C-alpha positions as a printed Julia matrix, in Angstrom:
231×3 Matrix{Float64}:
 -38.13  -11.29  33.18
 -38.69  -13.58  36.18
 -36.66  -13.47  39.47
 -37.54  -15.95  42.34
 -35.96  -15.51  45.67
 -36.28  -17.86  48.56
 -39.58  -18.97  47.48
 -41.1   -21.37  49.93
 -44.37  -23.09  50.08
 -46.17  -25.54  52.1
 -49.27  -27.64  52.27
 -49.83  -28.46  56.01
 -46.7   -30.25  57.36
 -45.16  -30.96  53.88
 -42.7   -28.68  52.3
 -43.41  -28.3   48.58
 -41.0   -25.58  47.59
 -38.28  -24.96  50.0
 -36.16  -21.96  49.11
 -35.96  -21.82  45.43
 -33.83  -19.11  43.84
 -33.77  -18.59  40.32
 -33.86  -16.05  37.37
 -35.19  -16.24  33.64
 -34.16  -13.75  31.28
 -36.49  -12.2   28.64
 -36.92  -14.82  25.57
 -35.8   -17.86  27.35
 -37.26  -20.71  27.06
 -37.32  -23.07  30.39
 -37.96  -26.69  30.81
 -38.49  -28.07  34.16
 -38.18  -31.59  35.07
 -38.57  -33.69  37.99
 -40.38  -36.61  39.85
 -44.15  -36.47  40.42
 -44.82  -34.6   43.6
 -41.62  -32.73  43.21
 -43.19  -29.21  43.19
 -43.02  -28.38  39.21
 -46.76  -27.56  39.02
 -46.96  -25.84  42.3
 -44.26  -23.72  41.21
 -45.77  -22.61  38.01
 -49.01  -21.96  40.09
 -47.25  -19.58  42.21
 -45.78  -17.9   39.31
 -49.3   -16.88  37.63
 -50.56  -16.05  41.14
 -53.03  -18.99  41.3
 -51.25  -20.42  44.33
 -50.46  -18.35  47.39
 -47.03  -18.9   48.87
 -45.46  -18.5   52.25
 -42.1   -17.15  52.17
 -39.89  -15.33  49.42
 -40.83  -13.26  46.67
 -41.48  -13.45  42.77
 -40.56  -10.63  40.38
 -42.46  -11.48  36.9
 -43.25   -9.48  33.8
 -42.76   -6.45  35.87
 -45.04   -7.23  38.77
 -43.84   -8.01  42.25
 -45.59  -11.06  44.29
 -45.38  -11.17  47.98
 -46.43  -14.21  50.21
 -50.01  -14.66  51.17
 -53.11  -14.33  49.06
 -53.48  -11.93  46.42
 -56.16   -9.18  45.92
 -58.54   -9.9   42.96
 -57.28   -6.5   41.21
 -53.58   -7.63  41.4
 -54.54  -11.19  39.77
 -56.35   -9.34  36.85
 -53.2    -7.1   36.21
 -50.94  -10.4   36.6
 -53.29  -12.13  34.07
 -52.66   -9.67  31.23
 -49.06  -10.48  31.59
 -48.44  -14.05  32.49
 -50.66  -16.63  30.82
 -50.82  -20.3   31.33
 -52.08  -23.71  29.83
 -53.08  -26.47  31.9
 -53.23  -30.26  31.43
 -56.75  -30.24  31.07
 -57.36  -27.63  28.85
 -59.5   -25.45  30.87
 -61.71  -24.01  28.05
 -64.86  -22.49  28.75
 -67.78  -25.21  27.86
 -70.38  -22.95  27.06
 -68.57  -20.78  24.53
 -67.64  -21.29  21.01
 -64.1   -21.76  19.9
 -64.28  -18.32  18.76
 -65.68  -17.16  21.85
 -63.1   -18.69  23.82
 -60.17  -16.7   22.07
 -61.96  -13.29  21.83
 -62.94  -13.2   25.73
 -59.57  -11.81  26.82
 -58.94   -9.46  24.22
 -62.38   -7.95  24.47
 -62.52   -7.61  28.3
 -59.17   -7.06  29.16
 -57.74   -4.99  26.14
 -61.1    -3.85  25.05
 -60.48   -4.68  21.43
 -63.33   -4.2   19.18
 -65.37   -7.59  18.55
 -64.58   -7.45  14.89
 -60.89   -6.91  15.51
 -60.4    -9.6   18.0
 -62.71  -12.23  16.0
 -60.53  -11.37  12.79
 -57.23  -11.78  14.99
 -58.66  -15.24  16.31
 -59.75  -16.46  13.08
 -56.11  -15.94  11.69
 -54.57  -18.03  14.46
 -57.23  -20.75  14.17
 -56.08  -21.06  10.54
 -52.65  -21.02  11.5
 -53.04  -24.38  13.75
 -55.36  -26.02  11.03
 -58.53  -25.18  12.98
 -59.86  -22.55  10.63
 -63.26  -24.57  10.35
 -63.92  -25.03  14.04
 -64.24  -21.48  15.33
 -68.24  -22.14  15.88
 -67.66  -25.42  17.61
 -68.13  -25.74  21.32
 -65.07  -27.47  23.42
 -67.05  -30.89  23.66
 -66.87  -31.45  19.75
 -63.19  -30.95  19.75
 -60.61  -34.18  20.36
 -58.24  -33.64  23.09
 -55.57  -32.45  20.67
 -57.57  -29.84  19.2
 -58.72  -28.54  22.56
 -55.22  -28.0   23.58
 -54.52  -26.29  20.44
 -57.23  -23.68  21.22
 -56.08  -23.52  24.86
 -52.52  -22.75  23.63
 -54.06  -19.94  21.03
 -56.26  -18.56  24.11
 -53.28  -18.02  26.1
 -51.46  -16.27  23.16
 -54.51  -13.74  22.8
 -54.07  -12.52  26.11
 -50.99  -10.45  25.15
 -48.84  -12.08  28.04
 -45.22  -11.56  27.68
 -44.67  -15.08  29.86
 -46.15  -18.01  28.91
 -46.44  -21.1   31.1
 -47.26  -24.75  30.07
 -48.1   -27.45  32.44
 -47.58  -30.86  30.95
 -49.62  -29.69  27.97
 -49.38  -32.94  26.13
 -49.78  -35.56  29.01
 -53.48  -35.58  29.06
 -53.5   -36.67  25.15
 -53.02  -39.7   23.52
 -50.07  -40.69  21.95
 -51.02  -40.03  18.22
 -52.65  -36.56  19.41
 -49.34  -35.57  21.06
 -47.52  -34.63  17.81
 -49.9   -31.87  16.46
 -49.48  -30.26  19.68
 -45.8   -30.51  19.92
 -45.85  -28.95  16.7
 -47.86  -25.87  17.85
 -45.38  -25.77  20.67
 -42.4   -25.73  18.38
 -43.92  -22.81  16.39
 -44.9   -20.63  19.18
 -41.1   -21.14  20.76
 -39.94  -20.02  17.22
 -42.37  -16.88  17.02
 -44.37  -18.22  14.17
 -47.54  -18.15  15.9
 -47.96  -14.96  18.08
 -50.69  -12.57  18.8
 -51.18   -9.3   20.93
 -48.86   -5.99  21.23
 -46.16   -7.64  23.21
 -42.7    -5.49  23.14
 -40.29   -7.84  24.74
 -39.41  -11.39  23.52
 -42.11  -13.84  24.85
 -40.57  -15.94  27.83
 -41.65  -19.73  27.83
 -41.62  -22.06  31.02
 -42.44  -25.5   30.25
 -43.16  -28.64  32.79
 -42.86  -31.71  30.97
 -41.87  -35.23  30.98
 -41.16  -35.31  27.61
 -37.5   -35.11  27.16
 -37.14  -34.91  23.78
 -39.4   -32.03  23.45
 -37.71  -30.45  26.31
 -34.23  -31.1   24.5
 -35.51  -29.46  21.31
 -37.08  -26.12  22.49
 -35.5   -25.49  25.8
 -32.54  -22.78  25.93
 -32.53  -23.99  29.83
 -33.39  -26.95  31.73
 -34.13  -27.01  35.26
 -34.39  -30.25  37.75
 -36.85  -29.82  40.74
 -36.48  -32.52  43.52
 -38.06  -32.76  46.82
 -38.93  -29.14  46.42
 -35.4   -27.51  45.65
 -33.88  -26.56  42.2
 -30.98  -29.03  41.67
 -30.04  -27.9   38.43
 -31.12  -24.63  36.87
 -30.26  -20.65  36.99
 -29.46  -19.13  40.13
């Protein structure tokens, strides 16, 4: 599902990713650990095309990424195959929860509005947010926003899901509700979209207990290098 070869990324004179080689099989759940500034989040952003890299290659969900900036059309294709959940939610503030969840199915997959809304309402009910479909993100708690963000990436129908510290921006009492949603996504209990292969999850987290519970593989990134992992 993911093959990384010789991945290198610099910011000015600073080497952030220094020749990473790795492979992830379909259906795997990979937890990535490492100190702050080690390159973990940059690696995720390279995988979903948000960050251009300087050397090497990435093959992900059947799409080959090369060094340099990518055209908008390539990013559009990639967004239907690879989804990402950020630390800070990144929901559209001017749209309701329901509109946030139905935007990708309607625009990318061309799902009819009623079908997209039905699927979104079913997902919201699964995570205890069935009564918040009409709410705007500003009306939600941090834990509720992150649950919606996880559902939104599921509605894209992506076969690869990337999570960048999905619980780190939350108060401790709100983290468990998001952890439970992540557990259920990992077990396949919460899903959306027509994905023909098992979903592959890559999770950057400092929560070692959660990573130990969910992951089938654990990587350690240190000083831009993959010290422990699949090569």
